[in-house]
Every structure is written in structure tokens, then in C-alpha cells.
ZAMARGU-4260 file (C-alpha; in steps of 0.2 Angstrom, whole numbers, plus 5000, padded with zeros to 4 digits):
<rodrens>
0) 4910/5256/4873 | 4920/5253/4889 | 4938/5256/4891 | 4950/5242/4890 | 4957/5238/4908
5) 4976/5235/4907 | 4988/5230/4921 | 5006/5235/4922 | 5019/5226/4931 | 5037/5232/4932
10) 5051/5220/4935 | 5068/5223/4944 | 5084/5216/4950 | 5081/5203/4964 | 5096/5210/4974
15) 5088/5221/4988 | 5102/5234/4987 | 5101/5236/4968 | 5082/5236/4968 | 5082/5250/4980
20) 5094/5260/4970 | 5083/5258/4954 | 5066/5260/4962 | 5063/5278/4956 | 5069/5274/4939
25) 5057/5259/4938 | 5043/5270/4944 | 5046/5284/4932 | 5045/5272/4917 | 5030/5263/4923
30) 5021/5280/4926 | 5026/5286/4909 | 5018/5271/4900 | 5002/5273/4910 | 5001/5291/4906
35) 5003/5289/4887 | 4991/5274/4886 | 4977/5283/4896 | 4979/5298/4886 | 4972/5289/4871
40) 4955/5288/4879 | 4954/5270/4875 | 4962/5262/4891 | 4961/5262/4909 | 4978/5257/4918
45) 4980/5248/4934 | 4998/5250/4940 | 5006/5237/4951 | 5008/5244/4969 | 5026/5237/4971
50) 5040/5235/4959 | 5043/5217/4957 | 5059/5212/4965 | 5055/5195/4973 | 5044/5180/4970
55) 5031/5184/4983 | 5028/5201/4975 | 5026/5194/4958 | 5012/5182/4964 | 5004/5196/4975
60) 5003/5209/4961 | 4998/5197/4948 | 4983/5191/4958 | 4979/5209/4963 | 4978/5214/4944
65) 4967/5199/4941 | 4955/5203/4955 | 4954/5221/4949 | 4947/5214/4932 | 4962/5219/4921
70) 4960/5211/4903 | 4978/5209/4899 | 4995/5213/4907 | 5010/5223/4902 | 5027/5217/4908
75) 5038/5232/4909 | 5057/5232/4909 | 5068/5247/4911 | 5083/5238/4920 | 5090/5221/4922
80) 5076/5210/4930 | 5077/5192/4936 | 5068/5182/4923 | 5059/5170/4935 | 5049/5184/4942
85) 5040/5186/4925 | 5037/5168/4923 | 5029/5167/4940 | 5019/5182/4937 | 5013/5174/4921
90) 5005/5160/4931 | 4993/5172/4939 | 4991/5189/4929 | 4978/5191/4916 | 4986/5185/4899
95) 4991/5188/4885 | 5006/5198/4889 | 5015/5213/4881 | 5033/5214/4886 | 5039/5232/4885
100) 5057/5237/4884 | 5061/5255/4887 | 5075/5265/4880 | 5087/5267/4895 | 5104/5263/4889
105) 5113/5265/4905 | 5104/5250/4912 | 5102/5233/4904 | 5083/5234/4902 | 5084/5226/4885
110) 5094/5211/4892 | 5080/5209/4906 | 5066/5209/4893 | 5075/5197/4881 | 5079/5185/4896
115) 5061/5185/4902 | 5054/5183/4884 | 5065/5168/4881 | 5059/5160/4898 | 5041/5163/4893
120) 5044/5156/4876 | 5051/5140/4884 | 5036/5138/4895 | 5024/5141/4880 | 5017/5158/4886
125) 5009/5169/4873 | 5016/5186/4872 | 5022/5200/4861 | 5039/5210/4863 | 5039/5229/4860
130) 5054/5240/4863 | 5056/5259/4862 | 5049/5275/4869 | 5031/5275/4873 | 5030/5293/4867
135) 5035/5288/4850 | 5018/5287/4839 | 5024/5271/4831 | 5028/5263/4847 | 5012/5268/4855
140) 5002/5262/4840 | 5010/5245/4841 | 5006/5244/4859 | 4988/5249/4856 | 4987/5236/4842
145) 4991/5222/4854 | 4980/5229/4868 | 4965/5230/4856 | 4968/5212/4849 | 4971/5205/4866
150) 4955/5213/4873 | 4945/5207/4858 | 4951/5189/4860 | 4948/5188/4878 | 4931/5196/4876
155) 4925/5181/4866 | 4927/5169/4880 | 4910/5165/4887 | 4900/5174/4873 | 4885/5166/4866
160) 4881/5165/4847 | 4864/5162/4841 | 4862/5152/4825 | 4844/5156/4820 | 4840/5143/4807
165) 4852/5130/4800 | 4864/5129/4785 | 4857/5140/4770 | 4857/5134/4752 | 4871/5120/4755
170) 4885/5132/4761 | 4898/5123/4771 | 4907/5139/4775 | 4893/5146/4785 | 4891/5132/4797
175) 4900/5134/4814 | 4912/5121/4821 | 4906/5120/4838 | 4921/5111/4845 | 4933/5123/4837
180) 4923/5138/4843 | 4924/5132/4861 | 4942/5126/4861 | 4950/5141/4851 | 4938/5155/4856
185) 4928/5150/4871 | 4911/5153/4863 | 4895/5144/4866 | 4883/5141/4851 | 4864/5141/4853
190) 4853/5134/4839 | 4836/5143/4837 | 4822/5139/4825 | 4817/5153/4812 | 4799/5150/4817
195) 4803/5161/4833 | 4805/5176/4821 | 4787/5174/4814 | 4780/5169/4831 | 4787/5184/4840
200) 4784/5196/4826 | 4765/5193/4828 | 4767/5199/4846 | 4774/5216/4842 | 4761/5229/4844
205) 4755/5237/4828 | 4758/5255/4835 | 4776/5251/4838 | 4778/5245/4820 | 4769/5261/4814
210) 4781/5272/4823 | 4796/5263/4815 | 4787/5265/4798 | 4784/5284/4800 | 4802/5286/4805
215) 4809/5277/4790 | 4798/5286/4778 | 4804/5303/4785 | 4822/5299/4786 | 4826/5288/4771
220) 4830/5296/4754 | 4816/5286/4745 | 4805/5271/4748 | 4801/5264/4731 | 4784/5256/4735
225) 4778/5246/4721 | 4761/5239/4727 | 4767/5221/4726 | 4785/5217/4732 | 4786/5232/4743
230) 4771/5239/4752 | 4769/5248/4769 | 4762/5232/4776 | 4777/5222/4771 | 4789/5235/4777
235) 4780/5235/4794 | 4781/5216/4795 | 4800/5218/4792 | 4800/5231/4806 | 4791/5218/4817
240) 4804/5205/4813 | 4818/5217/4819 | 4809/5218/4836 | 4807/5200/4836 | 4825/5197/4834
245) 4829/5209/4847 | 4818/5199/4859 | 4827/5183/4854 | 4843/5191/4857 | 4838/5197/4875
250) 4829/5181/4880 | 4843/5169/4874 | 4857/5181/4881 | 4866/5181/4864 | 4881/5192/4861
255) 4880/5190/4842 | 4870/5180/4829 | 4867/5174/4812 | 4850/5171/4803 | 4847/5159/4789
260) 4833/5168/4780 | 4833/5159/4764 | 4823/5150/4758 | 4809/5148/4771 | 4807/5167/4777
265) 4812/5174/4760 | 4799/5163/4751 | 4785/5164/4764 | 4786/5178/4776 | 4797/5193/4772
270) 4816/5196/4769 | 4827/5200/4785 | 4836/5214/4776 | 4829/5228/4787 | 4833/5218/4803
275) 4850/5214/4797 | 4854/5232/4792 | 4848/5240/4808 | 4854/5227/4820 | 4871/5230/4814
280) 4868/5249/4814 | 4872/5260/4830 | 4854/5267/4829 | 4836/5263/4824 | 4819/5272/4825
285) 4819/5270/4844 | 4836/5279/4847 | 4854/5274/4848 | 4861/5257/4853 | 4877/5247/4852
290) 4878/5238/4835 | 4874/5220/4837 | 4882/5208/4824 | 4869/5199/4814 | 4875/5190/4799
295) 4864/5185/4785 | 4863/5167/4778 | 4867/5161/4796 | 4886/5163/4791 | 4893/5159/4808
300) 4912/5161/4803 | 4906/5177/4795 | 4898/5183/4811 | 4913/5178/4822 | 4924/5188/4810
305) 4912/5203/4812 | 4912/5202/4831 | 4931/5202/4831 | 4931/5217/4819 | 4918/5227/4829
310) 4927/5224/4845 | 4943/5230/4838 | 4937/5245/4827 | 4922/5250/4839 | 4911/5253/4823
315) 4898/5244/4813 | 4905/5230/4802 | 4901/5226/4783 | 4894/5209/4777 | 4895/5206/4759
320) 4896/5194/4745 | 4911/5195/4733 | 4900/5197/4719 | 4909/5203/4704 | 4927/5209/4698
325) 4927/5224/4687 | 4943/5222/4677 | 4941/5239/4668 | 4941/5249/4684 | 4950/5236/4695
330) 4938/5234/4709 | 4927/5220/4717 | 4908/5224/4719 | 4904/5219/4737 | 4885/5216/4736
335) 4873/5206/4746 | 4855/5208/4748 | 4851/5222/4760 | 4863/5217/4774 | 4874/5232/4774
340) 4872/5243/4789 | 4866/5260/4784 | 4881/5267/4793 | 4891/5263/4777 | 4881/5275/4767
345) 4889/5290/4776 | 4902/5283/4788 | 4893/5292/4802 | 4885/5288/4819 | 4871/5301/4815
350) 4856/5292/4806 | 4852/5308/4796 | 4869/5308/4788 | 4868/5291/4782 | 4849/5288/4778
355) 4849/5303/4766 | 4859/5292/4755 | 4849/5276/4758 | 4834/5270/4747 | 4822/5255/4750
360) 4820/5245/4734 | 4807/5231/4731 | 4815/5214/4733 | 4818/5205/4716 | 4814/5188/4710
365) 4826/5179/4722 | 4814/5183/4736 | 4796/5180/4732 | 4789/5185/4749 | 4795/5202/4746
370) 4800/5217/4757 | 4812/5231/4756 | 4831/5229/4751 | 4841/5242/4761 | 4851/5250/4747
375) 4865/5262/4746 | 4883/5264/4740 | 4897/5263/4753 | 4906/5279/4757 | 4924/5279/4750
380) 4938/5277/4762 | 4952/5266/4767 | 4945/5249/4774 | 4951/5233/4782 | 4942/5217/4775
385) 4944/5200/4784 | 4937/5183/4785 | 4940/5168/4796 | 4940/5152/4786 | 4944/5133/4790
390) 4956/5122/4780 | 4959/5104/4785 | 4951/5107/4802 | 4961/5123/4807 | 4957/5141/4807
395) 4966/5154/4797 | 4961/5172/4793 | 4962/5182/4777 | 4967/5200/4780 | 4964/5212/4765
400) 4969/5231/4765 | 4957/5239/4753 | 4949/5255/4747 | 4931/5259/4745 | 4929/5269/4729
405) 4917/5283/4724 | 4915/5285/4705 | 4902/5299/4706 | 4883/5297/4707 | 4881/5293/4688
410) 4894/5280/4687 | 4890/5273/4704 | 4873/5269/4697 | 4880/5262/4681 | 4891/5250/4691
415) 4876/5245/4703 | 4865/5241/4688 | 4878/5230/4681 | 4875/5218/4695 | 4860/5220/4706
420) 4853/5238/4706 | 4841/5235/4721 | 4855/5229/4733 | 4868/5239/4743 | 4886/5240/4736
425) 4904/5243/4741 | 4916/5246/4727 | 4932/5239/4734 | 4949/5240/4726 | 4961/5227/4734
430) 4980/5228/4736 | 4982/5211/4728 | 4980/5204/4711 | 4962/5198/4707 | 4968/5181/4701
435) 4979/5178/4717 | 4964/5183/4728 | 4952/5172/4719 | 4964/5157/4719 | 4966/5157/4738
440) 4952/5165/4747 | 4940/5153/4755 | 4923/5161/4756 | 4910/5169/4745 | 4908/5182/4759
445) 4919/5196/4766 | 4918/5208/4780 | 4926/5225/4784 | 4928/5241/4794 | 4934/5258/4790
450) 4953/5261/4794 | 4969/5252/4795 | 4967/5237/4807 | 4979/5225/4799 | 4991/5226/4814
455) 4977/5222/4826 | 4971/5207/4816 | 4989/5200/4815 | 4991/5201/4834 | 4974/5193/4836
460) 4979/5178/4826 | 4995/5176/4835 | 4986/5177/4852 | 4973/5164/4845 | 4987/5153/4838
465) 4979/5153/4821 | 4987/5156/4804 | 4984/5172/4793 | 4987/5178/4776 | 4989/5197/4771
470) 4983/5200/4754 | 4992/5216/4749 | 5008/5225/4745 | 5017/5223/4762 | 5013/5204/4765
</rodrens>
């Protein structure tokens, strides 16, 4: 994925003689921040050409950063700086703003940062304050958290979401609030009929579907053809559906999507499990591709949560039902049809590493049209689960630090059979009491990525001006 383009403006004293005396100090601290952030490999830094010591420079450099395409701006303070320079820059520089105070005790840089922060708060400008040595890992981590969150929030502006089909099975929590999506996130919503999947599937060449089938038969651990629910013909129809959705995405210029599936397609065509898995994966039978968020059951708030997580973590994202709580071993079985990207079977961008752990099962009685369920057990590891929800017309985000567990092959199978053997599973141990979670969590779906991304999600919510709840030890 592309690097995040970040601007840095360093503010100084407005008295010409003092500014001249402090010029090299300011440049040194600005260069240090730029060097450390670029060393992460995630960020491209655009430094201001001048240290900001008068109003005209504040406007000029802010506009320059905007014209160069920076996605957010660091306001840097190493010495006392006139606060109105920061306020003026905030009118033109790309927001949101990270106010960074350096350790420089001989000069009142902290005073300058606090004076600017107070002025920005008075004028309602969204920002985060950070103080310390950028070479300190925790300080650098906090800076990266805000940068990732800010970039994720800004990236949503102007995106297009495709809702393929309508509300599934009466679920209110899957339907997008078009006005809120536009006012809070800047996202456009396009409604598309599910018949397009069928129509465009019929236009996919048989030879293309056959190549996909041969690739899957070679790579997947086992395809459990049963001659009824799962046949080579039905699997090829699922492959064609995948390519049909790719075309829908391209022709409608979509950035992420959700598909209803139930009951029209799952009763009368085939399930969308193969399409949902491989759209969310970083590869398919035709090579590597960027994961594209496609949420099952047209769960729009779920898809939006996944798009945020993908942008922050730069990995595929899990979609699952909160299916069952196993009190004996203290975990939730996260399980939903065949929607889980196969990436989670091995936590790898190499399809061979993942697909050796994947089986295709025949669909069960819920889906009479049949097809393959893409089944595996998620690889163990630390994960961050999350979910956007609405309460009384306002968004909030549930943030859940968790662990995916591995009980060993025999016990994993036992746990899977206890719920839905043919569907994929992630055995998640939360850092919160099950009763508290179930009493306050506002969806039957949850979403997640490997790693600790709690900090980024908190920053995202603050930037978006929405509430959040951390379910865990450190809330």
C-alpha cells in the first residue's frame, strides 16, 4: 500500500532577532522527527521550507503542504512559538493535527505547544498533543497511531460503498445511515440489485472459471464434493460470481461493498462464500491483489468497520458472527458461513501457506442452493476486534482486545462440531467478562485484524468525534 504523506511545520518566536537565534535548533528538531518517521517505511515526510515565524509564512507553508498532497500535518514545537501562527496554519494545512512538543528544557517549547493547543481547542480544531523524544519507541508509537488513524479517517472522504441487495433477514444493524455516512465520514452509498451478480456471472467465460477451479483443487487442502450441495459445477458458478462482483466493483467505481446473499441467492443461485472470502483475501487464482472489503449480509456498518481496520492494519479483515460462548474454555466462537478470508488460516500473504489449512465443505440446510463453504480455523495470535454501532442516532465504536486460540487439531474440530462444522471459526478469548460484553455490545457481527490497534482506533474515534468503549483490562 502507498505510504502516508505527512507534512511538518515547525513554529518559532515571532521576534525576528530571537527567531534567527533559534533557527538551527528548530531545523534540527524538525529533521529528527522527519528522519525517525520515515525510517518506519510507512511514511513520506514533506517538511516545511521555512520555520514559521510570521503570519505570511504560516499561510504560505500550510498551502504548500496542501498542494503537495499531504494527508495530515504535524505542528512541531521546540521553542516558544507565537500561538496565532498555529491557528492561522490550521486554516489551510491538511487536518487533523498532531502537536508535537520536543524535549528541549533550555527553551520553553512545552509552553509554546500548550499555548497553541489551548488556542486550537478554543477554535474547535481537532488535534492530538504528544510530548517527548521521537527516538523513544513509545513516543514514536503514539505518533504512528495518530498518523495511521488520521490517514484512515481522511481516506474515507469521497469513497463509494456498494450495497448489493437490501436489508437481509430483518437486521436493522446492517442498514447504512446514508446521511450519517456522508456527514461524519464523507462516504457515498450506491445501491445495486443482486440480479447483477447473476447476470454478470453468465458473461464470465467457462474457461476462466475452469482455471479457477483447477487452481482451487490444487491448492486447497480438501474439497468435499458430495454430488448434491457441492459439485464442480456449483463451485464454478461461485467462481463466476466472484468475477461478477469484481466487475460490479470496477464499473461502479466502488471502494468497498456489502452483499445481501440471503435468501434470494442462497435459495436460488449459489452462496457468495467463495466470493466473500477471496475478495477479502490478498490473492486469488489470477494472482495477487489488494484485499477488497466485501461484507456478507450487506452489513454496511460492518463493512465500514472493516474498511477502517484494513486501512489502519494494512491486512485482510475478519467478518464473523458472535456465535457461541464456551464457558468451559472461556472463549467466543466467531463463526459466519464461509465469509472469513483464507488469510486467517495461516496469517500469511502466501496462498500456499493458508490454503493448505482450508477445506471446502458442502453448504448445509440454511442454503438450499448449495455451493462451497470456505472452512478453516483462524491461526492463533493477538487480535483487535471492533464494531461501529449506532445508538440514538449517533455512532460509537466497540473496541475489543482479544486472542485467537489454538486448542490443537483434535480439540479444534471438537469445538467446531459443537456449532457449525462446515463454517470457518475463530476462537476468541476477550479481555472482558462475557456477561458485560453481551449486555452492552450492539451487533451480532464483529470484525478484526491481527495485532494491537487499540490506540489507532481510539485516535480514529476522537478524530471522527464519535464515542467508543474499550472492552478490556485497561479501559
